[in-house]
Steps between C-alpha positions, in 0.01 A plus 500: 500500500784736589667426160180586312472835678863587413439406129201739478704782656789453251265487195326818611833679531601396145170626353535838673858541371400419134180706482659817340638296210170322445314834483738624230446180302126549520523859370721427194298445180581204281626587155276237344191671641561820297187574284555470123320723245470357155688705243322592180721460192412856401579669835800557725573244775336600830700619796536256789640513852838331523504277815881514498525879484704615803370856450140401554302605805579168668879542467544494875372142511724196446534431127359191332855370440590536868193309611557231239861448604671664200821699548424850373870564449553189287484626138489145361195403698299817427362662182430862426167638607366546141603152391352340808174690469465400136565135590241511776243669275557243225471216749176638634341523154616150409362355822157664448413488128136555578584858591594580140248746363244346268280807460524728193793742486440849367736599223792707628679818411732358239203380292325835499671637193237304305165638605178303547150627566372172646639346821807288431571220744781248451470162668569138411184480283601802294861377472371163376315661210785733419714190458220324310469783246879524469556130431220251440261754348768718340395471132139580574589793725736640237210489252279680753761770543526543123122530466476735799653780297193496278232524769645631828511872401133500400392296804693718743335812358157347561586393855645842578191673363287282728711601802648153551862385545662458159688190617170309506577451132711200603180316587438482124853364458445204731143451376569477127851616418326796327344265245162642388388160371589302815225259603502294819346170599248695708393688185666822606614705201721794407803671655318544834334156487140600565238230526174568319298611805758741639573643157131566439469663843771748409369586156675254267284372211533131421297336223538310172650804326727650762680423828610827662689312770767471229506874435817621683365851550143423608600206716756718682229756572280220636788356707569844649136530609505147646825551690373832638188328633714227660731754665201698629380176661827374651719817529806287412649444156615148587147399600360683195734302275406175675133591456561561130618141476268317738205736525412751770270254676774243548738755653227641727422153632871434561529823700199409714622144554853589612428845644785672318534739208864410441536324165818319606325368808202383292740328260630281786164325530337245273179687413639691201598307189869471420446714189372787716778460757756527221324784319642791699856358516489452123389858449780634721762278333382612156518865603851461644633338182313725257633812672861378485523222239880530463548441871325165466678389185256619228750701301399434138131600497383683187181667615207541261410852397213657698167444327363806319184527295218718372136422582196550279138433590333241276121511513422169326653165421796543264736241354853530641644462152305805388634696798854390420465610139362838602800577721758348262609214723446127523221313686752335734604842636138593564440167673812542716395849613149372579543161670152530650343437158429129481349504149580645159316828556415765757201418722153594374256691722782632720456872538825687542741218417842635404735312271874546552728556202870590452597841633474768230252318274177645636460774237576265211249249637222757541554630147492153341223364722266788419513399130381145565148388422342346814459172315876478452576505871378151577331204329155376595257246364124540499333172582133401505421255775331186373268264683693275738817712494668604826770758564754227560424346161533840332822577684659171391392563144681834490791376713443752776351501853150547634601785734610743227179430309296571814691821575479643151128422476439577870342160560466426872372145476644276226172303493299806411591498130197477273494321170479747212678783685830645377816519709845647430803269518837670568790313339850588383528623145699196392255247648177383348249228583630150553546331160347181643170671567249449216301809600787737436329613181253704707786698654529825310786747555429865575860622532866416465466273197807402301468639149682602188574861430218707356484850363363687802407800288268296275353246742321525831441252785135426576319254724225319313218330694387184322132503402266210445570350159855637471784283375869572452450482123215756515697739726810474283299584187330792671825668608724383214713274725622145489380226733863418588561858620191500720594163651860614564399827661262318734704179543223281366584144398168429331230690310220470754380821664192578714267795545627768742863389457738791448746505213797730451508626139725734305299673235551792269422835658246589233311179580505576874352842442 
């Protein structure tokens, strides 16, 4: 018992003697507990407190080396303060990789010489698509850059006029590569890839004759209106862009579900499709490369010339070949300038439609076009509906569609076509009824008929309505013509004609009077 009492007394004395040193050990911070701030690649490294700095406010305390048993005077066993701090900082980051910043990093000062008017965030998603466009998708992206020279100036002017960021033009780049005729699996069309419903909502006409989603100018105006509505709803260009891809309803539901308006946070969850998650990073990557193509290895791009054209209002359906002739160019040029035209002529019954033609040809066109007879602008057939005929039968016979026949004749219901009534069939000038159709003899031309040259001063064109009892032989004798001429002018293969049919004749002016 006496020995136990003496042991307690000795242990107590030892603890009292060592207590000052233990308190110092408790007050010294561990170098591995120093907080680490992730360094953005576009910013300066943050300042940190050096635990080995002898000039710090705790300099009166025993140093970490003294407490750890190191000889502070031994140069071989110690490193300099900067080297040691860097080693400790590196070790801390390596031991805790989860502390590395995964959130977006705002672009820094050294990138600001190239200006952007949309937010530019660089993260691993953006860097992936920068690399994708540089390597795997390089040929396609080079073609997009080449084509961008043709459309970007015009599109930026429209976006600027609408009060929107001009860099939104790169949405069209990732949507279609600035291809007016681009068409997706979801039936989206044009440089801004409008689906039918959205295009119609924003004023784009789509029918058998025309698809204004493919009109670079009008579709850009529609896209500007749509993007403005999306921004007014979400107050964020990233969410507006995502809504342009997925629809405003989808983005609104994602915001309600995850209770955040941060696009990057929404992209972490599974609700949005991968296409929508990648949409904004693609846009940013395309903008970064397009602003500085040489920096990303695109050094040999020959940009297309900016598109320039005159516009003229066409009040009725007109053959594109006639328009090309009137402005001294070729039909292919007219078709290229007007990719929205899906047929061989301008749309009928479209008030205010403007055709685009090469810059500087407007006056020549107006002068030549004013000299044309209306019948020379397009070719039609006049057809009398027979018992049992339907619009589909008639359309197949003339190798055209039912919709243009309905539009020209303003027929609402294709079943409401009465036998005995006359309808107009619009067809190209070089296309007649199907040669396999036996009833083609009843198809009589009223314009655009191939013919030999006639003396215009001596002869006059007239339309003759066939009367009961008329025959080609009788008509030819009456007007001093040949049956072969009458058949050629009207593209008749036989001699049978019917009352109320219309024939195109060329007769002497004294006979016409």
